[in-house]
Residue frames as qw, qx, qy, qz and C-alpha x, y, z in Angstrom:
[[0.264, 0.622, -0.737, -0.003, 47.87, -25.78, 12.80],
 [0.906, -0.172, 0.271, -0.277, 47.75, -29.53, 12.95],
 [0.281, -0.404, 0.834, 0.250, 49.72, -32.64, 12.22],
 [0.818, 0.377, -0.017, -0.434, 48.98, -34.72, 9.16],
 [0.657, -0.262, 0.680, 0.192, 50.19, -38.09, 7.94],
 [0.632, 0.474, 0.536, 0.298, 49.18, -37.70, 4.28],
 [0.043, -0.842, 0.100, 0.529, 51.34, -34.88, 2.95],
 [0.730, 0.680, -0.036, 0.049, 52.58, -34.10, -0.54],
 [0.823, 0.037, -0.043, 0.565, 56.27, -34.39, -1.37],
 [0.289, -0.799, -0.016, 0.527, 58.53, -31.53, -0.23],
 [0.573, 0.791, 0.047, 0.209, 59.65, -29.13, -2.96],
 [0.444, 0.499, -0.422, 0.613, 62.41, -27.73, -0.74],
 [0.621, -0.586, -0.432, 0.292, 63.42, -27.15, 2.88],
 [0.164, 0.666, -0.140, 0.714, 64.15, -23.85, 4.62],
 [0.104, -0.444, 0.507, -0.732, 65.23, -23.34, 8.24],
 [0.160, 0.001, 0.901, -0.404, 63.65, -26.52, 9.58],
 [0.594, 0.412, 0.367, -0.585, 60.49, -26.31, 7.45],
 [0.326, 0.098, 0.814, 0.470, 59.47, -28.32, 4.38],
 [0.395, 0.362, -0.051, -0.843, 57.46, -26.53, 1.71],
 [0.215, 0.149, 0.952, 0.156, 54.79, -28.90, 0.41],
 [0.383, 0.223, -0.068, -0.894, 52.26, -27.25, -1.93],
 [0.416, 0.311, 0.852, -0.068, 49.03, -28.96, -2.93],
 [0.129, 0.082, -0.467, -0.871, 47.75, -28.24, -6.43],
 [0.385, 0.423, 0.720, -0.393, 43.97, -28.06, -6.81],
 [0.084, -0.001, -0.588, -0.804, 42.13, -28.13, -10.11],
 [0.472, 0.309, 0.500, -0.657, 38.42, -27.37, -10.18],
 [0.559, 0.385, 0.723, 0.129, 36.05, -28.86, -12.78],
 [0.357, 0.900, 0.246, -0.044, 35.62, -25.46, -14.46],
 [0.705, 0.464, -0.073, 0.532, 39.39, -25.21, -15.15],
 [0.228, -0.900, 0.218, -0.302, 40.15, -23.05, -12.13],
 [0.802, 0.119, -0.425, 0.403, 43.52, -23.82, -10.63],
 [0.296, -0.860, 0.217, -0.355, 44.93, -22.94, -7.23],
 [0.596, 0.244, -0.652, 0.400, 47.68, -23.89, -4.82],
 [0.659, -0.731, -0.069, -0.162, 47.31, -24.59, -1.12],
 [0.345, 0.631, -0.558, 0.413, 50.58, -23.82, 0.63],
 [0.853, -0.507, -0.117, -0.038, 51.78, -26.04, 3.47],
 [0.200, 0.661, -0.619, 0.373, 54.85, -25.61, 5.64],
 [0.901, -0.327, -0.283, -0.040, 55.72, -28.62, 7.76],
 [0.263, -0.798, 0.504, -0.199, 57.98, -28.18, 10.75],
 [0.636, 0.345, -0.690, -0.020, 60.50, -30.98, 10.27],
 [0.064, 0.250, -0.825, 0.502, 61.01, -31.78, 13.98],
 [0.366, 0.112, 0.659, -0.647, 57.39, -31.86, 15.12],
 [0.132, 0.313, 0.871, 0.356, 55.40, -32.43, 11.92],
 [0.134, 0.633, 0.429, -0.631, 53.32, -29.36, 12.69],
 [0.360, 0.477, 0.592, 0.541, 51.40, -28.14, 9.61],
 [0.023, -0.579, -0.145, 0.802, 51.26, -24.39, 8.93],
 [0.434, 0.603, 0.596, 0.305, 49.07, -23.00, 6.15],
 [0.221, -0.272, 0.054, 0.935, 50.50, -19.65, 4.99],
 [0.353, 0.777, 0.441, -0.279, 47.90, -17.16, 3.79],
 [0.206, -0.426, 0.502, 0.724, 49.82, -16.66, 0.52],
 [0.539, 0.426, -0.212, -0.696, 48.38, -16.06, -2.94],
 [0.770, 0.040, 0.629, -0.101, 46.93, -19.31, -4.30],
 [0.689, 0.707, 0.027, -0.159, 47.89, -18.46, -7.89],
 [0.541, 0.651, -0.500, 0.184, 51.63, -19.13, -7.66],
 [0.851, -0.209, -0.381, 0.295, 54.10, -21.22, -5.68],
 [0.382, -0.906, 0.166, 0.081, 56.12, -19.75, -2.83],
 [0.613, 0.600, -0.431, 0.281, 59.83, -19.38, -3.62],
 [0.712, -0.167, -0.468, 0.496, 62.59, -20.25, -1.17],
 [0.163, 0.206, -0.193, 0.945, 62.96, -16.53, -0.49],
 [0.511, -0.449, -0.237, -0.694, 59.20, -16.24, 0.19],
 [0.822, -0.374, -0.429, 0.012, 59.41, -19.07, 2.72],
 [0.559, 0.012, -0.362, 0.746, 62.54, -17.61, 4.32],
 [0.089, -0.319, 0.054, -0.942, 60.80, -14.25, 4.69],
 [0.665, -0.437, -0.353, -0.492, 57.60, -15.86, 5.99],
 [0.797, -0.292, -0.444, 0.288, 59.50, -17.81, 8.67],
 [0.394, 0.134, -0.255, 0.873, 61.71, -14.81, 9.57],
 [0.245, -0.361, -0.055, -0.898, 58.61, -12.65, 10.05],
 [0.205, -0.020, 0.798, -0.566, 57.00, -15.18, 12.42],
 [0.084, 0.375, 0.902, 0.195, 54.25, -16.48, 10.11],
 [0.150, 0.222, 0.138, -0.953, 52.44, -13.18, 9.40],
 [0.378, 0.566, 0.722, -0.127, 48.80, -12.87, 8.34],
 [0.383, 0.595, 0.447, 0.547, 47.46, -10.85, 5.45],
 [0.215, -0.153, -0.117, 0.957, 48.05, -7.10, 5.32],
 [0.361, 0.028, -0.215, -0.907, 44.84, -6.36, 3.43],
 [0.589, 0.108, 0.608, -0.520, 41.43, -7.74, 4.23],
 [0.741, 0.509, 0.050, -0.434, 40.68, -8.38, 0.56],
 [0.768, 0.506, -0.393, -0.007, 43.77, -10.39, -0.50],
 [0.906, -0.350, 0.004, 0.239, 46.33, -12.88, 0.83],
 [0.360, -0.747, 0.365, 0.423, 50.06, -12.14, 1.12],
 [0.774, 0.626, -0.053, 0.079, 52.28, -11.95, -1.94],
 [0.789, 0.058, -0.090, 0.606, 56.04, -12.07, -2.52],
 [0.176, 0.601, -0.012, 0.779, 56.07, -8.27, -2.62],
 [0.564, -0.728, -0.068, -0.383, 54.24, -8.02, 0.71],
 [0.896, -0.367, -0.065, 0.242, 56.70, -10.37, 2.41],
 [0.635, 0.278, -0.036, 0.720, 59.69, -8.54, 0.92],
 [0.066, -0.701, -0.012, -0.710, 58.38, -5.13, 2.05],
 [0.730, -0.651, -0.064, -0.201, 57.61, -6.45, 5.54],
 [0.882, -0.148, -0.067, 0.442, 61.10, -7.98, 5.83],
 [0.446, 0.445, -0.020, 0.776, 62.78, -4.79, 4.61],
 [0.273, -0.739, -0.016, -0.616, 60.82, -2.62, 7.04],
 [0.835, -0.546, -0.072, -0.020, 61.67, -4.94, 9.96],
 [0.816, 0.061, -0.074, 0.570, 65.41, -4.66, 9.19],
 [0.185, 0.714, -0.019, 0.675, 65.48, -0.91, 9.79]]
């Protein structure tokens, strides 16, 4: 986690964090998204280990922040919306 001065524009803000995704297109037509959460007060950059094939929704970011920035559940794939929702629901019991 680091600070950066060259950040993309925020798509939305949730609980003191700005969600700023970076779209990447490879020469062979592969497309991916790097997810960045920027803590508004400090400028700290957090890179969620979330699927690179779709954007995070506001609910995804809310769940990610609520859960304390979790890491992947499975060695072979990053977190998904479903993973975050299940983790949040199990923590509320």
